[in-house]
N, C-alpha and C positions, 0 to 999 in steps of 0.2 A: 742914349742908354735906356731911356724909358720905353722907347719903341721896341727894343730887343726884349726887355723883360715882359712886354705884353704880347710878343709874337706867339700865338697858340700853337702853331706848328713846332716851333722850337721847343716850348714847354712840353708839348706831347712827346716829341722825340726824347727829350731828356728824362721824362718820367718813364718812358718805355725802357730805356737803357738802365737807369737806376733801379727801378723795380725788378727788372729781369736779373740785374747783378746781385741785388739782395736775395732774391729767390734762389739763385745759384748758390750764394754764399751760405743760406740756410740748409739747402739740400746737401751741399757738400759738407758742411759741418755735421750734419745728422749722420750722413754716410760714413765719415771718418772719425766720429765722435770727438770733434774738436774744431775750433774756429780759428782761422788765422786773419787777423785784421788787414794785412795785405791783400789777400784774396777778395775781400769786399769791393775795393775800388780797382785792382789791377789784375785780378784773376782772369785767366783765358781758358777756354775749354769748359765743359760741363754743361749742366742743364738748367735753364735754357740759354740759347746763344743770345747774349745781350747785344752783340753788334748786328746780328739779324733782326732783332727786335727794333733797334734803332733805324736802320735803313728802310724796313718794311713800314714802320710808322711814318717815316718821312714820305714814301711813296704813296701811302693810303692817304695821308692829309693832302698831299698834292692833287690826288684824284678826286677827293671829296670836295676840295675847294675850286679847283680849276677845271675838273672834268677829267675822266679817264681817257678821253681822246686828246689831251693837251700834250704840248712838248714837255712840260714840267713833269707830268706823270711818266712819260716815256723815258726821260732821262733818269728819274728816280728809279724806275723799273730795272733799267740796264745796270744802273749802279748797285741795287740790291742783288740782282742775279750774279754779278761778279763777286760781291762780298760773300754771297752764300756758297757759291761754288768753290771759292777760295777756302772757305772754312771747312768744307767737307773734303776737299781734295788736297791742295797743297799743304795747309797748315796741319792737317790730320796726318799726312804722310811725314812731315816734318817731326811731329811728335813720336810716330812709330820709330823713325830713324834715331831720334834721340835716345828712346828707350833702348834700341839694340846697341848704339855706341856706349851708352852707360854700362851695359852688360860687358862689353868687350873691354871697357876701360877698368872695370872692377877686376877682370880676369888678368889683364896685362899690367896692373899697377906696379909700378917699381917701388922698392922699399925706400928710396931717398927722396920721393916726392912729398911735398908738403900738402897740407889740406887745401890750401889756395890753389895749387896747380891741378888738384884732382877733384874740381867741383863737377857735379852732375849736370848734364845738359837738361834743359827743361823737356818733360815728356807730355805735359798736357797742353797742347797748343790748339788743335782744331777741335771739330765737333762731328758727332754722328748725324746721319740724316734726320733722325728723330729729334735731336736737340735743336737743329736748324728749324725743323717744322714747327716745333713748339715756339721757338724764337719769333718765327714769322707770325703765328697766330697771336702771340703776346703783343706784336707790333700793331697788328690790325685791330686788337682789342683796345690798346690804348688810344689809337687814333679815333676810334668810335666813341670812347668815353669822352675824349676831349672835344669832339665835335658835337 
């Protein structure tokens, strides 16, 4: 357990994720004029992308420690690329579809449905390219600070 707690790469990645999540929480709270404690730890979407910060920090640490020509860096790079393209593509489209379905559900709501049956789908799932870019820069910055 001691070696896990002393793993600078893991600490850097956790720092990148948590600090990006905290920034997202603060930015979202200011924009919406209200804070949701659930958003702090479990919120998805928004500025910056904490998932991107997490995986880019991992890749940057692998490159700094083992070299940017190492297998570890290559694997982290591929993993980060998948996470970022998923955030911009699939997850973002899922959020847009959720928004459209919610509009249709409101329009077609039956009188006899209870609140439990008529819950809205989550609309904030993915990220804009700018949110992912800022998350990537955030991850590199955290890795450089820890190194």
